[in-house]
N, C-alpha and C positions, 0 to 999 in steps of 0.2 A: 262071321257074319256077326257074331255075338260081341266081339271087341267094337265093331263100328256102333253098335248101339251103345253099348257101354260109354265110348268115347264122346258119342254125340250128345248123350244123356247128361255127362259129366259137364260138357261145354255149356249146354242150355241151363243146369242147375247153378253154375258159375255166375253165369249172367242174370239168373233171377236171384241169387243171392245178393249180385250188386245192384240190381235194381231196388230190393227190399231195403236195403241199406241207406241209399239215397232218398227213398222216400221217408223212412224214419228220421233221418237226418233234417228234410224237409220240413217235415212236421214238428220237430224239435226247434229248428231255427229259422223257418220261412217267415216271410211277412205274408199276412191273411188281409184281404181287403175285399169288398163288394163289388162285383161285376154285375152286369147287365145282360141279358141276352136282347141282341138287336137284330138278330136274323136267322137265317139257317141257309146252308150250304147243301144243296141238292146234288148228291154223287150217284151217277147211276151204276148198278153193279149186275153182272148177268149171274143167274142161279145155275140155268142149264142152257140149252140153246134155244130155247122157245120162251122163256121167262125172264123178264129184267125186272129189277126192283130200284125204286128210288130210295136211297138213304138220306136221311135230314140230320145235319151236324150242325148244332147250334155255334152261331158267331158271338163271341163274348167279348165285352169290351169293359175295361176298367181303367181306373187313373192309379199310376204308382206312387211310391212313397214320396217321390221327388215331383209331381205334380204331372208328370206326363201321361196322355192318353195313349192306351194300348187295346188292341183288338186280335183276338185268335180264334182259332176254328177248332172246336174240341174234337179229338180223334175218334170219338165212340158216337154212332149216330144211330137212328132207330129207323127202321121200314115201316113201323105201324103210325108212328104220330110225328108231327111235326115239333119243334121245341116252341114253346111259350113265349112268344115276342114279349119283352117289358119283364121277365121275371128276374127276381134278383137271386144272384148264385155268389156263394164264396168262391174266392180265387186264391191260391197260393203261389208263392214263387220265391226263390232264393234271393235275398237283398241284392240289389245291383244288376239281378237279371230278370227283370220281368217280361222280357222277351220269350222266356221259357216258362212262363205259367201254365197252370192246369187247374182244373177244379178240384176244389179240397173235397172229393167225395169217394166212395168205393171204387167207381168204374175210372176215377182219375189217377188214383195213386195204387190200388192194389189189384185190380182185375188182370191186367197184363202181367205182373210178376207172378201171381199165383198160379195162372194158366201155365208160364213157363215152368214154375215148379212142378204141378203135375205132369207135364209132358216130360220134363227130364228128368223126374224120379221113374217114371215108367220105363223110359228108356234105359236108365239105369238098372231096374228091377229085370227087364226083358234080357238085356245084355248080360248080365250077370247069370240068369238062369241057362240060356243058350252057350255062353261062353264056358261055364264051368261046372254045369249039370246035364248039359246036352239035350235039354227040353226044347 
């Protein structure tokens, strides 16, 4: 069982390192522009069998360096508050790929890779403990 944890942890850690590398590359070479929150995408999710929550994901619109208008829904949402319509935000994308834009923020760039790093690291640690030390 420990080898499964170890293998899974190594795969997740590899993914997180790849994502961190890509985000660093994006920060160093990406195009930054101002975007505007133009709406909110409401997504219904179930917590348990009786409770349902609505998560509000900001819909962001921006103009690429080529002058084309793009719009995307940010993956991270909030159940507590709606995005502020009309709020200006910084968008970042690789040149020539504005359809893969994200917010230039902690949540947009680092939350996912860091969470994957912690999960992968915990699995590697647990796998080593079980496989090699019988704990």
